[in-house]
N, C-alpha and C positions, 0 to 999 in steps of 0.2 A: 532306234535301230542302228546298229553299228555297221561299219564297212565290211566286217568279216562275213556278213551274210550275203554280200554282193558276189554273184557268180561271174566269172570271166566269160564274155560273149565273143564268139568267133564271127567277126563281121563279114568275113569272106563268104559265109553261107547265107547272107541276107542280101537279096538282089537289090533292094533299095539303097544299099550302101556301096554298090559297085561303081566303078569309074565310068562316067558318061563321056565317051570320046566326041560326041556330037556337040557338046557344050564346053569342051576343054578350054577354049579361048574366049569364053563369054565375057570376060572382064576386059578384053582389048578390042571389042568390035563397036560399031556405032550403036547409038541408042535404038534405032529402028531395027538393026540386025539383032540386037539383044532381044527385043520384043518378039521378033520372028522366031528366034531359036526357042524361046519359052513356048510360043504358040505351037510350033512344030512338035515339041515334046508332049504338049497337052492333047494333040490330036490322037495320040496313042491310047488315051485313057478310055474312050468309049469302046474301043475294040477289046480292051482288057476286061471291061465290065460285061460286054456282050458274051464272052465265053462262059460267064457264070449265071446266065439267065435261068437255066433249069434249077440250079441251087437256090437262086433268089426267089423263084416261084415257090419252091418248097418252103422257104422261110416265110413268105407271105401267107401261105396256107396255114402254117403252124401258128403264126401270130393271130390271124383272124379267128382260128379255132379257140385259141387262148382267150381272146376278148369275149367270144360268145359264151365261154365257160366261166366268166367272171374273173379272169386272170389279168395280169399286167405285163407290159413289155418293159424290160429293164436293160439299159445299156451300161456297159462298164468299159473303161479305157483309161489311158494315161496320156498326158500331153495333148497333142493335136487330136488324137483319136478320142480321148475322153471329152474334149471340148465339143467335138462334132456330135457325140452322143447327147450331151447336155443341150446343144443347140436344137437338134431334131426333136428331143422331148419337149423343149420349151415352146416349140411352134405348133404342137398338136392342139392345145386348148383353143387358141384363137381361130385356127384354121378349120377344125372339125367339131368344135363345141363340146369337147370331152373334158372330164375332170383332169386336173394337173397331177392326179395320182395314178392315172391310167398308163402313162408312159413316163418313165423315170430315167434320168441320166446320172450316173455316178462316175466321178473322176477321181483318180488317185490323188490324194492330198486334200480332198474335200473342195468345197465351193471356192475357197481362196485360190485354188490352183487353176480356176477358170481364167483368171487375169494374171496370176503370178506363178512362175515355176516353183514347185516345191521339191527341194533337193532330195533325191533318193526315193520319192514317193512310189514310183512305178515298180521298185524292187521290193516293196513291203508286201509280202504274200499274205500275212495275217490281216492286213488292213482291209482288203477286199471282203474277206469273210465277215469281219466286223461290220462293214458297211451294209452288206447284204442282210445280216441279222438285224441291223437297225431298222431296215425298211420291212422286215418280216417277210423275206422271200419265201414263197411256198411252191409246191409242185404244180400249182395252177398257172404259175407265171412262165414267161419265156425270157431267157437271159441271152443277150447278144454281147459277145466279147469282141472288142475292136482293138486291133493291134497291127500296125504296118508290118513289123517284122514277124509278127505271130509268135513272139517269144517273151512278151511282157509278163513278168512274174505276177503282178497284181491281177492281170486278166486270167492267167492260167489258173491261179488258185480259186478265183471266182467261178470259173467254169466247172472245175472239179467239185466244188461245194454244191453248185446247182445240180450237177448230175447226181450227186448223192441224195439230194432232196427229191429227185424225180422230175425236175424241170425239163422242159424242152430247151436245148441249148444250140446256139448258132454262133459260128465264128466268122469274123470279117477281117481278112488279112490281105496285104498286097504283095506278099512274097510267097513263093511256092514251098510246098512241104513244111507248112507252118506247124508249130507245136500245138497251137490252139485248134488247128484243123483236125489234129489227131484226137483231141479231147471232145470237141463239140459233135453233136449228132448231125448237124447240117453244116457243111464246110463251104464257105465262100472265099475263094482266093483269086482276086483280080490282080494278076501280076503286071505291075506297071513298069518294072525294070528300074535301072539306075535313075536316080533323081537328076533333075536339071542342075541343081546345086547339090553335090554329093551328100547324101544322108538327110537332106531337108525334106522330110516326109510331109510337111505342110503343103507341099506343091502337088505333084502328080498323085502321090498316094492319098493325100488328104482329099483331093478332088474326087478320086474314085470312091473313097469311103463315103463321102457326102452323097454321091449319086446312089450308092447302094442303100444307105440308110433312108434316103428319100423314097426309094422303091419299096423297101420293106414296110415302112410305116404308112405311106400313102396307099400302097396296094392293100394292106390289111384294112385300112379305113374304108376303102372302096367296097371291099368284100362284106363289111358289116353295115352297109347302107348309108355311109356318111357322104356319099356323092351320088347325084342323080345325073345321068349322062356324064358330062365332065364338069358339072357345076357343084360348087361348095355349098350345098343346101343346109349345112349346119353351122355356117359361118356365124360368129358372134357379133352382133351389131353394136359395138362398143364405142364407135365414133361416127362422125357424119359421113365419112367416106364409106364405111361399112354398112351404115343404114341405107345409103343410096345403092350400094351393091345388092343388099337384100331385096330392095324394091325392084331392082333390075332383074334379079333372078326370078322373082315371082312372075314378072311380066313375060320373061322368056319362056317360062314353062306353061303358063296359063293363057297368055295372050289377052288377058283382061285389060280393061281401060284403067288409066292412072287413077281416076277418081275412086273406083271400086277398090283398087289395090291399097290406096292410102287409107281408106276407111277400115278395111280388114286388117291391115298391118298395125293399126292403132289397137285393135282388139288382141292381136297376137304378140304385142310388144316387139314388133319388127322381126319375129321369128318366121323363117321362110317356110318350113315344112307345114305347120298348121295352116298358114295362109293359103298355100297351094291346095291342100286338102279341102279347105272350106270352099274355095272357088271351084275346084274341079268336081267335087262330089256334092256341092250345094248343101253343105251341112253347117251347123253352128260350131263355135269354138270348142265346146266341151266334147261334141261328137267327133270332131277332128282329132282331138287329143286321144280319145278312146281308140279310134281307127289306127292311129300311129302306134299306140301301145300294143295292141293285139297283133300288129304286123312288125313288131320289133324295130320300130322307127324307120322302116324301109319304105321309102316313097314309091319305089318301083312296084312293090307288091300292091299298092293301093290304086295308083293311077295308070299303071302300065308303062 
């Protein structure tokens, strides 16, 4: 890809690139004052996200419906935005016990760009289409394009391609009047304003994006029964801490004694849901699995 393909960007139209008068002297204050200035700027983030709750709720509904229909959630982004998408995707299997193919994070420049910046990757419009074709994106999937400025070519091209396929598309930007917001079917714009360090969108913008992605993915997982109350009942017991957590979850839900829980958890291989069903419904392991299957793994439908 040559530089002739790179378009001139008018930074004055991107709010995250604006001058932040509140932190203009941040390099000449005490360390405590420096920390206070950053914290004061961070306090603006939750309000920016709060303005987008209706759109975020629409996104949650779309993603949950996608999961129920056998689709996937796919994040695309460049730089910090791309890394946040990869991070959120990577946390889904251990937290909710889902396949690592259910939520996918794609970053401009490929996996190498997670740790190392890839020069010009975000401007490569064709690359995102190639990446989406590689994972065989279909109309059953939901594509979330993440871009602080809302003008990243990699993300724009991916959203356009997804729309042509018939995918549900969602944009997450931290600047107003974003280009990706004009393309996506669901527009999320949490305007965080000028950055603490001008243009450093790993700060306020990145934090807002992380919050929004948390809400989208966690909300959808809740909607498909991956959470009972506020408990992670599909947590994967892959180490001693998580095994102990699984036992604790069964106790919280059933109030059974530790001896009974230990015996049943040996049968369920430390899986929470079948153990809860066995104790609550007084059934064996196979019947517990059948009950979970016919109720789409939703514990609430079985034990109330």
